[in-house]
C-alpha positions as CSV (number, residue, x, y, z in Angstrom):
1,X,18.2,-8.8,-106.1
2,X,16.0,-11.4,-104.4
3,X,14.2,-13.6,-106.9
4,X,11.7,-16.4,-106.3
5,X,10.1,-18.8,-108.8
6,X,6.4,-19.9,-108.4
7,X,5.2,-23.3,-109.2
8,X,4.0,-22.3,-112.7
9,X,7.5,-20.9,-113.6
10,X,6.7,-17.2,-113.0
11,X,9.7,-15.2,-111.6
12,X,9.1,-12.6,-108.9
13,X,12.0,-10.2,-108.4
14,X,12.1,-8.1,-105.3
15,X,14.4,-5.0,-104.8
16,X,16.9,-5.1,-102.0
17,X,15.5,-3.2,-99.0
18,X,17.8,-0.6,-97.5
19,X,18.3,-0.4,-93.8
20,X,16.1,2.1,-92.0
21,X,17.5,4.9,-90.0
22,X,16.2,7.7,-87.8
23,X,16.2,11.3,-89.1
24,X,18.3,13.9,-87.3
25,X,16.7,17.1,-86.0
26,X,17.6,20.0,-88.2
27,X,20.3,22.4,-87.0
28,X,19.6,26.1,-86.2
29,X,21.1,27.1,-89.5
30,X,18.9,24.6,-91.4
31,X,15.8,25.8,-89.5
32,X,16.5,29.4,-90.4
33,X,17.0,28.4,-94.1
34,X,13.6,26.6,-94.0
35,X,12.0,29.7,-92.5
36,X,13.5,31.9,-95.3
37,X,12.4,29.5,-98.0
38,X,8.9,29.4,-96.5
39,X,8.7,33.2,-96.4
40,X,9.9,33.4,-100.0
41,X,7.4,30.8,-101.1
42,X,4.6,32.7,-99.3
43,X,5.6,35.9,-101.1
44,X,5.6,34.2,-104.4
45,X,2.2,32.6,-104.0
46,X,0.7,35.9,-102.7
47,X,2.2,37.8,-105.6
48,X,0.8,35.3,-108.1
49,X,-2.6,35.5,-106.5
50,X,-2.6,39.3,-106.6
51,X,-1.5,39.3,-110.3
52,X,-4.3,36.8,-111.1
53,X,-6.8,38.9,-109.2
54,X,-5.7,42.1,-111.0
55,X,-5.8,40.5,-114.5
56,X,-9.3,39.0,-114.0
């Protein structure tokens, strides 16, 4: 941890910064999984909306 001390005695502690890296493009399998998750989330939200509409 990197710490500095000001003239009035106050300590400032800074977290260690991690090294940045570039993200990798998702594989075909990951893309298909994301599409499936998106479809399931859409069905869930649509279902909840329809239930709320029917109850009101």
